[in-house]
C-alpha positions as CSV (number, residue, x, y, z in Angstrom):
1,M,13.0,1.6,16.7
2,I,10.4,3.6,15.2
3,L,10.9,6.7,13.6
4,S,9.3,10.0,15.0
5,G,7.4,12.7,13.0
6,P,10.2,14.8,13.1
7,E,12.8,12.3,12.3
8,I,10.7,11.2,9.1
9,L,10.7,14.9,7.9
10,S,14.5,15.2,8.5
11,E,15.0,11.8,6.5
12,V,12.9,13.1,3.8
13,R,14.9,16.3,3.5
14,A,18.3,14.4,3.7
15,G,16.8,12.1,0.8
16,R,17.1,8.8,3.2
17,I,13.1,8.4,2.7
18,H,11.3,9.0,-0.3
19,I,7.5,10.0,-0.1
20,D,6.4,11.3,-3.5
21,D,4.6,13.7,-3.3
22,F,5.6,14.8,0.3
23,D,3.3,17.4,2.4
24,P,4.8,18.1,6.0
25,E,1.1,18.5,6.9
26,R,0.5,14.8,6.8
27,L,3.2,13.9,9.2
28,E,2.0,12.1,12.5
29,P,3.9,11.7,15.7
30,N,5.3,8.4,14.3
31,S,4.0,8.3,10.7
32,Y,3.1,9.7,7.7
33,G,-0.4,9.8,6.3
34,F,-0.9,8.6,2.7
35,R,-4.0,8.9,0.2
36,L,-6.0,6.6,-1.8
37,A,-5.1,6.5,-5.6
38,E,-7.9,6.4,-8.1
39,D,-7.2,2.9,-9.1
40,I,-9.3,0.2,-7.8
41,L,-9.1,-3.5,-8.6
42,W,-10.9,-6.6,-8.0
43,Y,-10.7,-10.2,-9.2
44,D,-13.6,-11.6,-11.4
45,D,-12.5,-15.5,-11.0
46,D,-15.3,-17.4,-8.9
47,V,-12.1,-19.2,-7.9
48,I,-8.6,-18.1,-8.0
49,D,-5.8,-20.4,-8.7
50,C,-2.8,-19.5,-6.8
51,F,-0.6,-20.5,-9.7
52,T,-2.7,-18.7,-12.5
53,P,-2.4,-14.9,-12.9
54,P,-5.9,-13.7,-11.6
55,K,-8.3,-12.0,-13.8
56,A,-8.7,-8.2,-12.3
57,R,-11.1,-5.8,-13.2
58,H,-9.7,-2.4,-13.0
59,V,-11.8,0.8,-12.2
60,T,-10.6,4.3,-12.3
61,M,-12.4,6.4,-10.0
62,G,-13.9,9.8,-10.6
63,S,-14.5,12.5,-8.2
64,D,-17.6,11.2,-7.2
65,G,-15.7,8.1,-5.9
66,M,-17.0,4.7,-5.7
67,V,-19.1,2.6,-3.2
68,L,-16.9,-0.6,-1.8
69,E,-19.4,-3.5,-1.1
70,P,-18.9,-6.1,1.9
71,G,-18.2,-9.4,0.4
72,R,-15.9,-8.4,-2.1
73,F,-12.1,-7.9,-1.6
74,Y,-10.4,-4.9,-3.4
75,L,-7.0,-3.8,-4.3
76,G,-6.3,-0.1,-4.3
77,G,-3.2,2.0,-4.3
78,T,-1.6,4.8,-2.6
79,M,-1.4,8.4,-4.4
80,E,2.3,8.5,-2.9
81,A,5.3,6.4,-4.1
82,M,6.8,5.8,-0.6
83,G,9.9,3.9,0.9
84,S,13.5,4.0,1.8
85,P,16.7,2.1,1.2
86,H,17.7,2.8,4.6
87,Y,14.4,1.8,6.9
88,A,11.8,-1.0,6.8
89,A,8.1,0.5,6.7
90,T,4.9,-0.7,7.8
91,L,1.6,0.2,6.6
92,Y,-1.7,0.7,8.6
93,A,-5.2,2.2,8.3
94,C,-5.9,5.6,9.6
95,R,-8.3,5.4,12.4
96,S,-11.1,7.6,11.0
97,A,-11.3,5.1,7.7
98,S,-10.8,2.0,10.3
99,T,-13.8,3.3,12.3
100,L,-16.1,3.5,9.1
101,G,-15.5,-0.3,8.8
102,I,-12.9,0.2,6.1
103,W,-9.9,-2.5,6.5
104,I,-6.8,-2.1,4.8
105,Q,-3.5,-4.2,4.7
106,F,-4.7,-6.7,7.0
107,S,-2.2,-9.5,6.0
108,A,0.7,-7.6,4.4
109,P,1.9,-4.5,5.9
110,L,5.6,-5.0,5.8
111,G,7.6,-2.7,3.4
112,H,11.2,-4.1,2.9
113,S,14.2,-1.8,2.6
114,G,14.5,-0.6,-1.0
115,A,10.9,-0.9,-1.8
116,V,9.8,2.6,-3.1
117,F,6.6,2.8,-5.1
118,P,3.0,3.3,-4.7
119,W,1.6,0.6,-2.2
120,T,-1.3,-1.8,-3.4
121,L,-3.6,-1.9,-0.2
122,E,-5.7,-5.0,0.6
123,M,-9.1,-3.4,1.1
124,K,-12.4,-4.9,2.5
125,V,-15.4,-3.2,4.3
126,A,-18.0,-3.9,6.7
127,H,-21.0,-2.1,5.0
128,P,-21.2,-0.2,1.9
129,V,-18.6,2.7,2.1
130,R,-18.0,5.3,-0.7
131,V,-14.4,6.2,-1.0
132,Y,-12.9,9.1,-3.0
133,P,-9.5,9.3,-4.6
134,G,-7.0,11.6,-2.8
135,M,-8.7,10.6,0.7
136,L,-6.5,9.9,3.8
137,I,-6.7,6.4,4.2
138,G,-3.6,5.1,6.2
139,K,-0.3,5.9,7.6
140,L,3.2,4.7,6.9
141,A,5.7,4.1,9.9
142,F,9.5,3.7,9.4
143,W,11.9,1.4,11.3
144,A,15.4,1.3,11.7
145,M,17.0,-1.8,11.0
146,Q,19.7,-3.7,12.6
147,G,22.4,-5.0,10.3
148,D,23.2,-4.4,6.6
149,A,20.4,-3.4,4.7
150,V,19.4,-5.6,1.9
151,G,17.4,-3.8,-0.7
152,Y,14.1,-5.1,-2.3
153,L,14.2,-6.7,-5.7
154,G,11.0,-8.8,-5.5
155,K,8.3,-9.4,-8.0
156,Y,6.3,-5.7,-7.5
157,T,9.6,-3.8,-8.1
158,G,8.6,-0.9,-10.5
159,S,4.9,-1.2,-9.7
160,S,3.3,2.4,-10.6
161,S,-0.5,1.5,-9.1
162,A,-2.4,-1.2,-7.4
163,V,-0.9,-4.5,-8.6
164,A,-3.1,-7.8,-8.7
165,S,-1.2,-11.0,-7.1
166,R,1.9,-12.3,-8.7
167,L,2.2,-15.4,-6.8
168,S,1.8,-17.3,-10.1
169,L,5.6,-16.3,-10.9
170,E,6.6,-18.5,-7.9
171,D,4.8,-21.6,-9.3
172,P,6.7,-24.9,-7.9
173,R,5.4,-26.9,-10.5
174,V,7.3,-24.9,-13.4
175,T,11.1,-26.4,-13.4
176,G,13.8,-24.9,-15.1
């Protein structure tokens, strides 16, 4: 069952949902609006080997923003650390960003219970678009779980900004 905006507010106040920094003005009927952080990453390699840590270029946007170009895959971050040990979450683009041709989180929208950190956003654009740190870019919805909660302890635990892929940590060729 998806939580309503008023229920998200109630759970934030009760300490069962974490959103840092929380602004009640960004509550929506069934979600919470989040902002784009200043960090943007993209991969420099012509070919990425899934089991080798990718080389990522990191840019910190200033107040003048940054133009994202079609044909490149970007990783951005959320300004807010968000999540809950009591609920699962899903992340979506806000309609205003998506109708500009900005796609975010098109393949990994699930936030496991216990995952509380700034989210890394998968970003592509249909045509050149200037984005800005602090702009509203998406929304997070919270879902009640059935059964006992199992906290997230994955390889992205402790993230504080946009994070490049850590798939190389799962290399099946490494034996222990």
